[in-house]
C-alpha positions in Angstrom: 0.1 0.0 0.1 2.8 2.4 0.7 4.2 1.8 -2.7 1.0 2.6 -4.2 0.9 6.1 -2.3 4.6 6.8 -3.4 3.5 5.8 -7.2 0.5 8.2 -6.8 2.3 11.2 -5.3 5.0 11.1 -7.8 2.3 10.9 -10.7 0.5 13.9 -8.9 3.7 15.8 -8.7 4.6 15.2 -12.4 1.0 16.2 -13.7 0.9 19.3 -11.5 4.4 20.5 -12.6 3.8 19.6 -16.3 6.8 17.2 -16.3 5.0 14.3 -17.7 7.0 13.1 -20.8 5.2 13.6 -24.2 8.3 12.5 -26.2 9.3 16.0 -26.6 11.8 17.8 -24.5 8.9 20.6 -23.5 7.9 20.9 -20.1 5.3 23.6 -19.7 4.7 25.6 -16.6 1.9 27.6 -17.6 1.9 29.5 -14.2 5.2 31.3 -15.4 4.7 32.3 -18.4 4.4 36.0 -19.8 2.0 35.4 -23.1 2.3 39.0 -24.1 6.3 37.9 -25.0 5.4 35.0 -27.1 4.1 35.0 -30.9 0.6 33.4 -31.5 2.4 30.1 -32.8 4.3 30.0 -29.4 1.0 30.6 -27.2 -0.6 28.0 -29.4 2.1 25.4 -28.9 2.4 26.2 -25.4 -1.0 25.2 -24.8 -0.8 22.2 -26.9 2.4 20.8 -25.0 0.6 21.3 -21.7 -2.3 19.5 -22.6 -0.2 16.7 -24.3 1.5 16.5 -21.0 -1.7 16.4 -18.9 -3.1 13.5 -21.5 0.0 11.5 -21.4 -0.5 10.9 -17.8 -3.8 8.8 -18.8 -1.7 5.6 -19.2 -0.1 6.1 -16.0 -3.7 6.5 -14.4 -4.7 3.4 -16.1 -1.9 1.4 -14.5 -2.4 3.0 -11.2 -6.0 1.8 -11.0 -4.9 -1.7 -11.3 -2.6 -1.0 -8.2 -5.3 0.7 -6.3 -8.6 2.5 -6.2 -7.0 5.2 -4.0 -4.1 5.8 -6.3 -6.4 6.0 -9.3 -8.4 8.5 -7.5 -5.5 10.5 -6.5 -4.2 10.6 -10.1 -7.7 11.6 -11.4 -7.9 14.5 -8.9 -4.2 15.6 -9.9 -5.3 15.6 -13.8 -8.4 17.7 -12.5 -6.2 20.1 -10.8 -4.0 20.3 -14.0 -6.8 20.8 -16.2 -8.0 23.7 -13.6 -4.6 25.4 -14.2 -4.9 25.0 -18.0 -8.1 26.6 -18.1 -7.1 29.4 -15.7 -4.1 30.1 -18.1 -6.4 30.2 -21.1 -8.2 32.9 -19.4 -5.1 34.8 -18.6 -3.9 34.5 -22.0 -7.2 35.7 -23.5 -6.1 39.4 -23.7 -2.9 38.9 -25.2 -4.4 36.3 -27.7 -7.0 38.9 -28.4 -4.4 41.9 -28.8 -2.1 39.7 -31.0 -5.2 38.5 -33.2 -4.4 35.0 -32.6 -6.6 32.2 -33.7 -6.3 29.7 -31.0 
């Protein structure tokens, strides 16, 4: 049971920090980005990379559900928190996106 808790904690930390591997070297921390300094393409790619990081955790969530329902529930909670960060960052970026005329 202790192993399950450790795995779950590691997964939750990786999701929330945006460090789940997607096959690229892009680790995205939406909380520290100045969207005014980015081009439309960079803003779009930032959101795509973050979402891909979160979505890549789904495979690990499936593995955790085999280990324990508690670990699975915690992983799902971490994904939910990560998606809340994603949606809040979209709101924060909206003025820059609008000002630049981006179609994101």
